[in-house]
N, C-alpha and C positions, 0 to 999 in steps of 0.2 A: 552408379554402377562401377565397379572396379574394371580395370583394364582386362585382368584375367578373366573376369566373368563375361565381359563383353566379347572377348575372344571365343570363349566356350559357346555362348549363345550363337555366334556367327557360324562356328563349326556345325553345331547341331542343326542350324537353319540350311546350311549347305548339304549335309547328309540327307536330310528329310527331302530337299528339293531334287537332289540327284535320285533318290529312290522313286520319288513320284514323277520324275522327269519334268520338273518345273524349274523356273528361275528362282533363285534364292529370295529375290524381292517378292515373290508370290507367296512365300511362306511367313506368315506373321509370328512375332515372338511368343505370342500366347494362343495360337491357333491350336485347337484340339485335332491332332493328326487324323484320327479315325473318323470323327463326326464332320469337321469343317472341311477337311481335305480329301475326304473319301478314301482313306487308306485301307486297304484290304489286309487280311490277317497275314498274308504272305509278305506284302510289302512292310507291314509292321515288324515282322521277324527279321527281314533284311535290314531295316533301319536300326534295330536293337543290336544286331550283329556289328554293323559298321560303327555304331556309337561305342560299343565295348572295345572294338579294335582301336578306334581313334583316342579314346581316353584311358586305355590300358586296364579296363575293368575286366575281371575274370568272368568267364561264361557261367 
């Protein structure tokens, strides 16, 4: 894994952990957010918004 991809993966993990009020270590790299972590539709929307902001993706 390249350093850039590793940083992106860590940032995604931090965002999901923040939205779900978990520690980043509790969010696995390949955990399905909705199924494994119990993410609601509102939490999913919040995570997507934060990811767009963090990575500069247009809405």
